C-alpha positions, 0 to 999 in steps of 0.5 A: 500500500502506498497511500496514507491510511484512513485516519492518519495522524500528521505533524506540520513543523513550520506551519505558519510560513507560506509553504507550511501554512499551505501544507497544513491546509492541504492536509487539513482538507484531506478527509482521510486525516484524523489528527493534525498537529501544527507547530511553528515559532510564531504560534507555539514558540518552537525554535528548531535551532534550539534543542530544548525547544524541539525536545519539549515540542515532541515530548508534549505529543501523545501517541504516534504519527504517520506523517511528519512534514518539516517546512522550516527554512530560510534564504534571507535571515535577519535581513541578510540575503544570499551572497553573490560572491565569495567576498560577501561571506560572513561567519554570522550569516553562514552560521545562521543558515546552517543553524536553521536549515541543517541543524534544525533538520537534525534536531527534528529528526532526533526528537520526532523520529520516535513519534513515527508509527512502527510496523506500518507506513510512515513518512518524514519530509524536509523542505530542501531546494534544488540549489542544494544539489552539488551536481546541478550547481552551474551558476555559483553564488549563494554559498551559505544557502546552497551549503546549508541545504546540501548539509540538510540533504546529507542529514536526511540521507544519513538519518534514513539509513538508521531509521530503516532499521527501526521503521522498515516501512518508513520513507524519509526524504528531502523535497524541493517545493519548486519556486513558490510565491512566498516572501522567501522568493521575493526579489530572487525569482526574476524571470522564473514563474512562481507557483502558488503555495497551495499548488506546491503543497498539493504536488508535494503531498501527492508525491509523498502519498505515493512513496515506497520505503525503497525511496527513503533517503532520496532527494525529490522535486515536487513533481516526483522527479529525482534530483542529483545530489 
């Protein structure tokens, strides 16, 4: 069986963001969903860069879940956008990119993996970005953001190997949402068509709904196509 079961339980982390809110709405509108937990920094104070915050959020949840979708991430953090050249790299900006995009992913995996159902289908997904692909990098620039997303991909890949031992029916993936019309892409999408958040959310959830455990650890796009590492 590839589809989520009737009455499945889901968690959306980062549910107050543009993509996160759209993912939350799409899951909430799914008649199969029996329970939906929404977590975000804005509404619950969840800070994925703070281990105590992540651990406390997970500890408050009772029972097990079929789907955990982490939609957190940042391109411009505290007013600092992606670098156009090496000379623009700063320690502070790069560390903040890694804290949110890479460390946050690792902490969510550490504390929310035990919340996944065992013995039956379960899914974990983390928002990545095509620009995090090392093999597909032909333009350069955006060093901190690219590197932090590449780190996210490796964290997901590595975690999937371990999770397979305890959750053989689970699929854990990094997923590219496409170029979505949110505040994250404003100012950086010139010449590129942007999808509505609802369109991206629906597409990604459709991909997740059809995943097989053999695809755990993969890096996928919103249309289900594989992205090279």
